[in-house]
MMTF fields as JSON, N, C-alpha, C and O atoms, coordinates in Angstrom:
{
  "mmtfVersion": "1.0.0",
  "mmtfProducer": "UNKNOWN",
  "numBonds": 443,
  "numAtoms": 444,
  "numGroups": 111,
  "numChains": 1,
  "numModels": 1,
  "chainsPerModel": [1],
  "groupsPerChain": [111],
  "chainIdList": ["A"],
  "bondAtomList": [4, 2, 8, 6, 12, 10, 16, 14, 20, 18, 24, 22, 28, 26, 32, 30, 36, 34, 40, 38, 44, 42, 48, 46, 52, 50, 56, 54, 60, 58, 64, 62, 68, 66, 72, 70, 76, 74, 80, 78, 84, 82, 88, 86, 92, 90, 96, 94, 100, 98, 104, 102, 108, 106, 112, 110, 116, 114, 120, 118, 124, 122, 128, 126, 132, 130, 136, 134, 140, 138, 144, 142, 148, 146, 152, 150, 156, 154, 160, 158, 164, 162, 168, 166, 172, 170, 176, 174, 180, 178, 184, 182, 188, 186, 192, 190, 196, 194, 200, 198, 204, 202, 208, 206, 212, 210, 216, 214, 220, 218, 224, 222, 228, 226, 232, 230, 236, 234, 240, 238, 244, 242, 248, 246, 252, 250, 256, 254, 260, 258, 264, 262, 268, 266, 272, 270, 276, 274, 280, 278, 284, 282, 288, 286, 292, 290, 296, 294, 300, 298, 304, 302, 308, 306, 312, 310, 316, 314, 320, 318, 324, 322, 328, 326, 332, 330, 336, 334, 340, 338, 344, 342, 348, 346, 352, 350, 356, 354, 360, 358, 364, 362, 368, 366, 372, 370, 376, 374, 380, 378, 384, 382, 388, 386, 392, 390, 396, 394, 400, 398, 404, 402, 408, 406, 412, 410, 416, 414, 420, 418, 424, 422, 428, 426, 432, 430, 436, 434, 440, 438],
  "bondOrderList": [1, 1, 1, 1, 1, 1, 1, 1, 1, 1, 1, 1, 1, 1, 1, 1, 1, 1, 1, 1, 1, 1, 1, 1, 1, 1, 1, 1, 1, 1, 1, 1, 1, 1, 1, 1, 1, 1, 1, 1, 1, 1, 1, 1, 1, 1, 1, 1, 1, 1, 1, 1, 1, 1, 1, 1, 1, 1, 1, 1, 1, 1, 1, 1, 1, 1, 1, 1, 1, 1, 1, 1, 1, 1, 1, 1, 1, 1, 1, 1, 1, 1, 1, 1, 1, 1, 1, 1, 1, 1, 1, 1, 1, 1, 1, 1, 1, 1, 1, 1, 1, 1, 1, 1, 1, 1, 1, 1, 1, 1],
  "groupList": [{"groupName": "MET", "atomNameList": ["N", "CA", "C", "O"], "elementList": ["N", "C", "C", "O"], "formalChargeList": [0, 0, 0, 0], "bondAtomList": [1, 0, 2, 1, 3, 2], "bondOrderList": [1, 1, 2], "singleLetterCode": "M", "chemCompType": "L-PEPTIDE LINKING"}, {"groupName": "GLU", "atomNameList": ["N", "CA", "C", "O"], "elementList": ["N", "C", "C", "O"], "formalChargeList": [0, 0, 0, 0], "bondAtomList": [1, 0, 2, 1, 3, 2], "bondOrderList": [1, 1, 2], "singleLetterCode": "E", "chemCompType": "L-PEPTIDE LINKING"}, {"groupName": "LEU", "atomNameList": ["N", "CA", "C", "O"], "elementList": ["N", "C", "C", "O"], "formalChargeList": [0, 0, 0, 0], "bondAtomList": [1, 0, 2, 1, 3, 2], "bondOrderList": [1, 1, 2], "singleLetterCode": "L", "chemCompType": "L-PEPTIDE LINKING"}, {"groupName": "PHE", "atomNameList": ["N", "CA", "C", "O"], "elementList": ["N", "C", "C", "O"], "formalChargeList": [0, 0, 0, 0], "bondAtomList": [1, 0, 2, 1, 3, 2], "bondOrderList": [1, 1, 2], "singleLetterCode": "F", "chemCompType": "L-PEPTIDE LINKING"}, {"groupName": "VAL", "atomNameList": ["N", "CA", "C", "O"], "elementList": ["N", "C", "C", "O"], "formalChargeList": [0, 0, 0, 0], "bondAtomList": [1, 0, 2, 1, 3, 2], "bondOrderList": [1, 1, 2], "singleLetterCode": "V", "chemCompType": "L-PEPTIDE LINKING"}, {"groupName": "TRP", "atomNameList": ["N", "CA", "C", "O"], "elementList": ["N", "C", "C", "O"], "formalChargeList": [0, 0, 0, 0], "bondAtomList": [1, 0, 2, 1, 3, 2], "bondOrderList": [1, 1, 2], "singleLetterCode": "W", "chemCompType": "L-PEPTIDE LINKING"}, {"groupName": "ILE", "atomNameList": ["N", "CA", "C", "O"], "elementList": ["N", "C", "C", "O"], "formalChargeList": [0, 0, 0, 0], "bondAtomList": [1, 0, 2, 1, 3, 2], "bondOrderList": [1, 1, 2], "singleLetterCode": "I", "chemCompType": "L-PEPTIDE LINKING"}, {"groupName": "ALA", "atomNameList": ["N", "CA", "C", "O"], "elementList": ["N", "C", "C", "O"], "formalChargeList": [0, 0, 0, 0], "bondAtomList": [1, 0, 2, 1, 3, 2], "bondOrderList": [1, 1, 2], "singleLetterCode": "A", "chemCompType": "L-PEPTIDE LINKING"}, {"groupName": "TYR", "atomNameList": ["N", "CA", "C", "O"], "elementList": ["N", "C", "C", "O"], "formalChargeList": [0, 0, 0, 0], "bondAtomList": [1, 0, 2, 1, 3, 2], "bondOrderList": [1, 1, 2], "singleLetterCode": "Y", "chemCompType": "L-PEPTIDE LINKING"}, {"groupName": "GLY", "atomNameList": ["N", "CA", "C", "O"], "elementList": ["N", "C", "C", "O"], "formalChargeList": [0, 0, 0, 0], "bondAtomList": [1, 0, 2, 1, 3, 2], "bondOrderList": [1, 1, 2], "singleLetterCode": "G", "chemCompType": "PEPTIDE LINKING"}, {"groupName": "SER", "atomNameList": ["N", "CA", "C", "O"], "elementList": ["N", "C", "C", "O"], "formalChargeList": [0, 0, 0, 0], "bondAtomList": [1, 0, 2, 1, 3, 2], "bondOrderList": [1, 1, 2], "singleLetterCode": "S", "chemCompType": "L-PEPTIDE LINKING"}, {"groupName": "ASN", "atomNameList": ["N", "CA", "C", "O"], "elementList": ["N", "C", "C", "O"], "formalChargeList": [0, 0, 0, 0], "bondAtomList": [1, 0, 2, 1, 3, 2], "bondOrderList": [1, 1, 2], "singleLetterCode": "N", "chemCompType": "L-PEPTIDE LINKING"}, {"groupName": "ARG", "atomNameList": ["N", "CA", "C", "O"], "elementList": ["N", "C", "C", "O"], "formalChargeList": [0, 0, 0, 0], "bondAtomList": [1, 0, 2, 1, 3, 2], "bondOrderList": [1, 1, 2], "singleLetterCode": "R", "chemCompType": "L-PEPTIDE LINKING"}, {"groupName": "HIS", "atomNameList": ["N", "CA", "C", "O"], "elementList": ["N", "C", "C", "O"], "formalChargeList": [0, 0, 0, 0], "bondAtomList": [1, 0, 2, 1, 3, 2], "bondOrderList": [1, 1, 2], "singleLetterCode": "H", "chemCompType": "L-PEPTIDE LINKING"}, {"groupName": "ASP", "atomNameList": ["N", "CA", "C", "O"], "elementList": ["N", "C", "C", "O"], "formalChargeList": [0, 0, 0, 0], "bondAtomList": [1, 0, 2, 1, 3, 2], "bondOrderList": [1, 1, 2], "singleLetterCode": "D", "chemCompType": "L-PEPTIDE LINKING"}, {"groupName": "THR", "atomNameList": ["N", "CA", "C", "O"], "elementList": ["N", "C", "C", "O"], "formalChargeList": [0, 0, 0, 0], "bondAtomList": [1, 0, 2, 1, 3, 2], "bondOrderList": [1, 1, 2], "singleLetterCode": "T", "chemCompType": "L-PEPTIDE LINKING"}, {"groupName": "LYS", "atomNameList": ["N", "CA", "C", "O"], "elementList": ["N", "C", "C", "O"], "formalChargeList": [0, 0, 0, 0], "bondAtomList": [1, 0, 2, 1, 3, 2], "bondOrderList": [1, 1, 2], "singleLetterCode": "K", "chemCompType": "L-PEPTIDE LINKING"}, {"groupName": "PRO", "atomNameList": ["N", "CA", "C", "O"], "elementList": ["N", "C", "C", "O"], "formalChargeList": [0, 0, 0, 0], "bondAtomList": [1, 0, 2, 1, 3, 2], "bondOrderList": [1, 1, 2], "singleLetterCode": "P", "chemCompType": "L-PEPTIDE LINKING"}, {"groupName": "CYS", "atomNameList": ["N", "CA", "C", "O"], "elementList": ["N", "C", "C", "O"], "formalChargeList": [0, 0, 0, 0], "bondAtomList": [1, 0, 2, 1, 3, 2], "bondOrderList": [1, 1, 2], "singleLetterCode": "C", "chemCompType": "L-PEPTIDE LINKING"}],
  "groupTypeList": [0, 1, 2, 3, 4, 5, 6, 2, 7, 7, 8, 9, 0, 10, 11, 6, 2, 4, 8, 9, 10, 6, 3, 1, 9, 2, 12, 11, 10, 6, 13, 10, 0, 4, 14, 15, 16, 6, 3, 2, 6, 15, 17, 2, 3, 16, 3, 2, 10, 9, 2, 6, 4, 18, 0, 0, 18, 15, 10, 15, 5, 4, 9, 3, 3, 0, 10, 2, 3, 3, 10, 17, 15, 15, 5, 3, 2, 9, 4, 13, 17, 7, 3, 9, 2, 3, 3, 14, 9, 0, 2, 7, 10, 9, 10, 4, 5, 7, 6, 11, 7, 6, 4, 1, 5, 3, 1, 1, 11, 12, 17],
  "groupIdList": [1, 2, 3, 4, 5, 6, 7, 8, 9, 10, 11, 12, 13, 14, 15, 16, 17, 18, 19, 20, 21, 22, 23, 24, 25, 26, 27, 28, 29, 30, 31, 32, 33, 34, 35, 36, 37, 38, 39, 40, 41, 42, 43, 44, 45, 46, 47, 48, 49, 50, 51, 52, 53, 54, 55, 56, 57, 58, 59, 60, 61, 62, 63, 64, 65, 66, 67, 68, 69, 70, 71, 72, 73, 74, 75, 76, 77, 78, 79, 80, 81, 82, 83, 84, 85, 86, 87, 88, 89, 90, 91, 92, 93, 94, 95, 96, 97, 98, 99, 100, 101, 102, 103, 104, 105, 106, 107, 108, 109, 110, 111],
  "secStructList": [7, 2, 2, 2, 2, 2, 2, 2, 2, 2, 2, 2, 2, 2, 2, 2, 2, 2, 2, 7, 4, 4, 4, 2, 2, 2, 2, 2, 2, 2, 2, 2, 2, 6, 6, 7, 7, 7, 6, 6, 2, 2, 2, 2, 2, 2, 2, 2, 2, 2, 2, 6, 6, 7, 2, 2, 2, 2, 2, 2, 2, 2, 2, 2, 2, 2, 2, 6, 6, 7, 7, 2, 2, 2, 2, 2, 2, 7, 7, 7, 2, 2, 2, 2, 2, 2, 2, 2, 2, 2, 2, 2, 2, 2, 2, 2, 2, 2, 2, 2, 2, 2, 2, 2, 2, 2, 2, 2, 1, 7, 7],
  "xCoordList": [-17.05, -15.659, -15.436, -14.694, -16.099, -15.951, -16.472, -15.887, -17.578, -18.158, -17.209, -17.039, -16.598, -15.647, -14.446, -14.012, -13.919, -12.775, -13.185, -12.421, -14.392, -14.883, -14.999, -14.606, -15.54, -15.691, -14.325, -14.124, -13.389, -12.039, -11.344, -10.632, -11.554, -10.969, -11.583, -10.875, -12.891, -13.55, -13.017, -12.781, -12.828, -12.275, -10.847, -10.491, -10.047, -8.663, -8.562, -7.773, -9.361, -9.313, -9.808, -9.222, -10.87, -11.399, -10.405, -10.213, -9.778, -8.806, -7.61, -7.123, -7.148, -6.017, -6.402, -5.617, -7.599, -8.019, -8.221, -7.903, -8.743, -9.046, -7.834, -7.587, -7.078, -5.998, -4.587, -3.615, -4.453, -3.135, -2.243, -2.696, -0.981, -0.033, 0.266, 0.709, 0.028, 0.303, -0.617, -0.245, -1.812, -2.755, -2.848, -3.747, -1.936, -2.0, -1.841, -2.564, -0.921, -0.737, -1.967, -2.358, -2.572, -3.794, -4.936, -5.677, -5.079, -6.135, -5.921, -6.871, -4.68, -4.392, -4.671, -5.175, -4.352, -4.628, -6.122, -6.582, -6.876, -8.334, -8.91, -9.779, -8.439, -8.932, -8.592, -9.387, -7.433, -7.048, -7.824, -8.015, -8.268, -9.026, -10.449, -11.122, -10.909, -12.254, -12.336, -13.399, -11.229, -11.213, -11.175, -11.302, -11.003, -10.997, -12.403, -13.379, -12.508, -13.812, -14.168, -14.839, -13.721, -14.032, -15.397, -15.651, -16.271, -17.688, -17.944, -18.684, -17.363, -17.642, -16.727, -17.099, -15.547, -14.552, -14.85, -14.706, -15.254, -15.438, -16.449, -16.147, -17.639, -18.572, -18.036, -18.282, -17.316, -16.741, -15.721, -15.752, -14.825, -13.808, -14.391, -13.86, -15.472, -16.14, -16.733, -16.645, -17.336, -17.87, -16.747, -16.859, -15.675, -14.545, -13.88, -13.439, -13.805, -13.192, -13.986, -13.405, -15.294, -16.125, -16.083, -16.193, -15.925, -15.916, -14.684, -14.798, -13.519, -12.286, -11.933, -10.879, -12.781, -12.543, -13.509, -13.432, -14.397, -15.458, -15.352, -15.477, -15.119, -15.014, -16.313, -16.284, -17.445, -18.723, -18.991, -19.491, -18.664, -18.894, -17.964, -18.395, -16.698, -15.721, -16.039, -15.938, -16.421, -16.683, -17.918, -18.004, -18.872, -20.022, -19.565, -19.967, -18.728, -18.241, -17.262, -17.209, -16.498, -15.634, -16.489, -16.138, -17.597, -18.514, -19.099, -19.223, -19.46, -19.943, -18.877, -19.161, -17.639, -16.531, -16.243, -16.084, -16.177, -15.869, -16.983, -16.733, -18.194, -19.335, -19.201, -19.8, -18.419, -18.208, -17.421, -17.519, -16.643, -15.82, -16.413, -16.335, -17.005, -17.68, -18.766, -18.502, -19.985, -21.118, -21.63, -22.261, -21.367, -21.848, -23.369, -23.908, -24.067, -25.523, -26.12, -27.135, -25.519, -25.989, -25.648, -26.46, -24.453, -23.989, -24.745, -25.208, -24.871, -25.461, -26.981, -27.662, -27.518, -28.947, -29.734, -30.964, -29.039, -29.705, -30.399, -31.344, -29.941, -30.515, -30.085, -28.992, -30.923, -30.575, -29.308, -29.157, -28.398, -27.122, -27.256, -26.42, -28.286, -28.468, -28.759, -28.245, -29.575, -29.845, -28.662, -28.394, -27.96, -26.793, -25.734, -25.079, -25.565, -24.595, -24.923, -24.04, -26.184, -26.614, -26.436, -25.874, -26.916, -26.844, -25.41, -25.113, -24.52, -23.113, -22.49, -21.664, -22.878, -22.409, -22.877, -22.128, -24.133, -24.672, -24.02, -23.739, -23.783, -23.1, -21.699, -21.283, -20.972, -19.613, -19.643, -18.832, -20.561, -20.646, -20.927, -20.251, -21.901, -22.255, -21.186, -20.876, -20.621, -19.607, -18.311, -17.678, -17.913, -16.7, -16.908, -15.998, -18.092, -18.374, -18.274, -17.708, -18.822, -18.772, -17.33, -16.941, -16.546, -15.144, -14.394, -13.618, -14.627, -13.933, -14.34, -13.504, -15.605, -16.053, -15.362, -14.983, -15.195, -14.494, -13.027, -12.486, -12.387, -10.977, -10.814, -9.905, -11.684, -11.579, -11.839, -11.209, -12.751, -13.009, -11.751, -11.403, -11.07, -9.841, -8.74, -7.938, -8.681, -7.669, -7.895, -6.926, -9.136, -9.445, -9.335, -9.06, -9.542, -9.597, -8.394, -8.497, -7.284, -6.094, -5.387, -5.476, -4.693, -4.028, -2.845, -2.194],
  "yCoordList": [8.833, 8.458, 8.054, 7.116, 8.788, 8.464, 7.054, 6.31, 6.714, 5.382, 4.297, 3.277, 4.507, 3.547, 3.364, 2.237, 4.445, 4.374, 3.674, 2.875, 3.969, 3.347, 1.835, 1.067, 1.412, -0.023, -0.695, -1.794, -0.049, -0.621, -0.713, -1.678, 0.291, 0.255, -0.878, -1.559, -1.081, -2.182, -3.526, -4.429, -3.66, -4.896, -5.118, -6.221, -4.07, -4.204, -4.59, -5.461, -3.943, -4.257, -5.679, -6.407, -6.074, -7.436, -8.475, -9.509, -8.211, -9.134, -9.31, -10.425, -8.23, -8.312, -9.099, -9.918, -8.861, -9.564, -11.059, -11.867, -11.436, -12.848, -13.604, -14.739, -12.993, -13.707, -13.197, -13.891, -12.025, -11.418, -12.155, -12.617, -12.262, -12.962, -12.176, -12.75, -10.873, -10.06, -10.427, -10.247, -10.938, -11.333, -12.846, -13.332, -13.596, -15.055, -15.548, -16.45, -14.978, -15.375, -15.087, -15.902, -13.936, -13.584, -14.53, -14.977, -14.835, -15.769, -17.147, -17.772, -17.619, -18.933, -18.932, -19.92, -17.846, -17.743, -17.765, -18.414, -17.05, -17.035, -18.428, -18.87, -19.124, -20.478, -21.431, -22.312, -21.261, -22.161, -21.849, -22.738, -20.621, -20.258, -20.822, -20.819, -21.301, -21.886, -23.146, -23.464, -23.862, -25.133, -24.966, -25.951, -23.737, -23.537, -23.722, -23.543, -24.069, -24.306, -23.184, -23.424, -21.966, -20.818, -20.293, -20.074, -20.091, -19.813, -18.621, -18.756, -17.473, -16.269, -16.104, -15.458, -16.678, -16.492, -17.369, -16.911, -18.595, -19.543, -19.059, -19.132, -18.566, -18.09, -16.902, -16.802, -16.016, -14.866, -15.316, -14.862, -16.199, -16.666, -17.581, -17.643, -18.29, -19.084, -18.157, -18.443, -17.046, -16.051, -15.449, -15.375, -15.023, -14.42, -15.409, -15.032, -16.671, -17.691, -17.889, -18.042, -17.887, -18.0, -16.743, -16.804, -15.608, -14.322, -14.148, -13.657, -14.533, -14.218, -15.203, -15.068, -16.178, -17.079, -16.804, -17.459, -15.864, -15.595, -14.15, -13.218, -13.967, -12.604, -11.833, -10.637, -12.488, -11.794, -11.372, -10.274, -12.23, -11.916, -10.799, -9.844, -10.934, -9.924, -8.578, -7.554, -8.557, -7.284, -6.593, -5.367, -7.34, -6.718, -5.893, -4.74, -6.484, -5.779, -4.667, -3.636, -4.867, -3.803, -2.629, -1.475, -2.906, -1.852, -1.089, 0.135, -1.814, -1.144, -0.216, 0.927, -0.718, 0.08, 1.301, 2.409, 1.099, 2.211, 3.252, 4.428, 2.831, 3.745, 4.774, 5.847, 4.45, 5.406, 6.623, 7.692, 6.468, 7.561, 8.237, 9.457, 7.442, 7.986, 7.012, 5.828, 7.514, 6.666, 7.007, 8.047, 6.143, 6.426, 6.475, 7.29, 5.614, 5.627, 6.875, 7.379, 7.376, 8.627, 9.798, 10.705, 9.775, 10.879, 10.954, 12.026, 9.82, 9.832, 9.677, 10.276, 8.882, 8.605, 9.405, 9.441, 10.036, 10.828, 9.994, 10.459, 8.777, 7.888, 8.369, 8.914, 8.176, 8.518, 7.757, 6.589, 8.4, 7.748, 6.396, 5.515, 6.224, 4.923, 3.83, 2.717, 4.136, 3.169, 3.072, 2.012, 4.186, 4.199, 3.215, 2.576, 3.093, 2.145, 0.727, -0.005, 0.352, -0.982, -1.151, -2.148, -0.178, -0.292, -0.246, -0.838, 0.447, 0.447, -0.934, -1.357, -1.631, -3.002, -3.903, -4.751, -3.712, -4.514, -4.142, -5.012, -2.846, -2.386, -2.97, -3.456, -2.921, -3.475, -4.976, -5.492, -5.678, -7.125, -7.514, -8.383, -6.891, -7.23, -6.87, -7.659, -5.69, -5.264, -6.052, -6.414, -6.321, -7.109, -8.541, -9.142, -9.092, -10.435, -10.491, -11.435, -9.485, -9.458, -9.367, -10.101, -8.478, -8.348, -9.645, -10.105, -10.237, -11.469, -12.619, -13.458, -12.674, -13.725, -13.587, -14.59, -12.374, -12.145, -12.544, -13.195, -12.161, -12.506, -14.021, -14.578, -14.689, -16.147, -16.832, -17.847, -16.301, -16.88, -16.811, -17.776, -15.659, -15.53, -16.437, -16.956, -16.641, -17.514, -18.967, -19.7, -19.401, -20.771, -21.023, -22.151, -20.0, -20.195, -19.632, -19.292, -19.529, -19.057, -20.245, -21.368, -20.003, -21.121, -21.684, -22.621],
  "zCoordList": [-26.88, -26.654, -25.193, -24.902, -24.27, -22.852, -22.55, -21.762, -23.195, -22.995, -23.483, -22.816, -24.629, -25.186, -24.255, -24.019, -23.738, -22.814, -21.525, -20.982, -21.03, -19.797, -19.978, -19.099, -21.122, -21.392, -21.535, -21.02, -22.225, -22.339, -20.983, -20.708, -20.143, -18.801, -17.979, -17.238, -18.105, -17.403, -17.889, -17.087, -19.2, -19.745, -19.238, -18.822, -19.278, -18.825, -17.36, -16.996, -16.518, -15.091, -14.839, -14.037, -15.508, -15.335, -15.835, -15.196, -16.96, -17.533, -16.598, -16.41, -16.025, -15.096, -13.849, -13.368, -13.322, -12.108, -12.344, -11.471, -13.507, -13.773, -14.315, -13.908, -15.225, -15.909, -15.609, -15.907, -15.039, -14.87, -13.895, -12.848, -14.243, -13.372, -12.098, -11.104, -12.122, -10.95, -9.777, -8.617, -10.076, -9.031, -8.859, -8.172, -9.472, -9.389, -7.953, -7.53, -7.21, -5.814, -4.969, -4.134, -5.186, -4.455, -4.819, -3.944, -6.113, -6.54, -5.917, -5.446, -5.914, -5.32, -3.82, -3.285, -3.144, -1.708, -1.431, -0.491, -2.261, -2.08, -2.316, -1.564, -3.349, -3.621, -2.471, -2.144, -1.865, -0.766, 0.517, 1.347, 0.69, 1.893, 1.875, 2.905, 0.73, 0.646, 1.499, 2.03, 1.635, 2.363, 3.875, 4.603, 4.366, 5.811, 6.349, 5.621, 7.581, 8.205, 9.183, 10.187, 8.892, 9.743, 9.336, 8.152, 10.299, 10.062, 9.146, 8.171, 9.423, 8.637, 7.429, 6.45, 7.494, 6.444, 5.224, 4.091, 5.435, 4.331, 3.289, 2.098, 3.675, 2.638, 1.84, 0.638, 2.493, 1.804, 0.769, -0.375, 1.162, 0.233, -0.843, -1.952, -0.531, -1.564, -2.624, -3.818, -2.191, -3.119, -3.964, -5.188, -3.317, -4.033, -4.977, -6.062, -4.571, -5.417, -6.701, -7.775, -6.597, -7.796, -8.633, -9.857, -7.987, -8.681, -9.554, -10.677, -9.071, -9.781, -10.891, -11.513, -11.152, -12.278, -13.431, -14.471, -13.259, -14.237, -14.711, -13.916, -16.022, -16.558, -16.4, -16.109, -16.583, -16.47, -15.026, -14.781, -14.086, -12.668, -12.199, -11.553, -12.531, -12.123, -12.738, -12.062, -14.004, -14.665, -14.098, -14.15, -13.561, -12.92, -11.726, -11.567, -10.893, -9.708, -10.082, -9.41, -11.136, -11.643, -12.103, -11.856, -12.765, -13.196, -12.013, -12.06, -10.946, -9.737, -9.181, -8.821, -9.112, -8.578, -9.448, -8.936, -10.754, -11.651, -11.664, -11.932, -11.38, -11.343, -10.235, -10.304, -9.217, -8.131, -8.592, -7.99, -9.658, -10.166, -11.395, -11.538, -12.279, -13.456, -13.875, -14.088, -13.991, -14.327, -15.722, -15.91, -16.705, -18.055, -18.16, -18.908, -17.423, -17.524, -16.899, -17.381, -15.847, -15.257, -16.164, -16.353, -16.722, -17.558, -18.883, -19.275, -19.571, -20.907, -20.907, -21.74, -19.982, -19.993, -18.953, -19.0, -18.03, -17.004, -15.941, -15.304, -15.747, -14.745, -13.362, -13.21, -12.368, -10.983, -10.586, -10.946, -9.851, -9.512, -8.809, -9.007, -7.999, -7.333, -8.35, -8.23, -9.345, -10.4, -11.36, -11.925, -11.536, -12.41, -11.958, -12.78, -10.647, -10.101, -10.572, -11.02, -10.468, -10.907, -12.413, -12.865, -13.189, -14.642, -15.16, -16.197, -14.457, -14.854, -14.667, -15.476, -13.612, -13.434, -14.559, -15.043, -14.975, -16.068, -17.404, -18.228, -17.61, -18.826, -18.911, -19.962, -17.796, -17.784, -18.03, -18.798, -17.392, -17.549, -18.992, -19.543, -19.597, -20.974, -21.975, -22.867, -21.839, -22.81, -22.646, -23.638, -21.407, -21.189, -21.661, -22.232, -21.428, -21.913, -23.435, -23.986, -24.115, -25.582, -26.084, -26.993, -25.501, -25.905, -25.636, -26.474, -24.46, -24.101, -25.017, -25.356, -25.422, -26.342, -27.69, -28.294, -28.163, -29.431, -29.312, -30.206, -28.22, -28.003, -27.921, -28.536, -27.171, -27.063, -28.402, -28.698, -29.217, -30.526, -31.389, -32.07, -31.355, -32.138, -31.589, -32.366, -30.281, -29.714, -30.109, -30.31, -30.225, -30.593, -32.079, -32.489, -32.905, -34.353, -35.09, -36.269, -34.432, -35.148, -35.796, -35.3, -36.888, -37.587, -36.81, -37.271]
}
């Protein structure tokens, strides 16, 4: 049950970051900062700009973040916490991608 809740929380957080209207202004600001020619800032904002338009990319980092509070791979599989951080990012990415693919399929194939 904990794993199911963790995956739903990862999906919810990723969905809000990528599609939520509450972060639309922040996303637009990040996209506009890509065009600046500041040496250290431009690569960071280019990375963030690519990250916040991709559910799979965002959910990987969400999984890393959520792993700091509860790590399903460490808890259920007994993996070392350092490896658990990595595997939690992969778990979040794969599960969120699967849920998002199902949701998008239903959105495209509704009458």
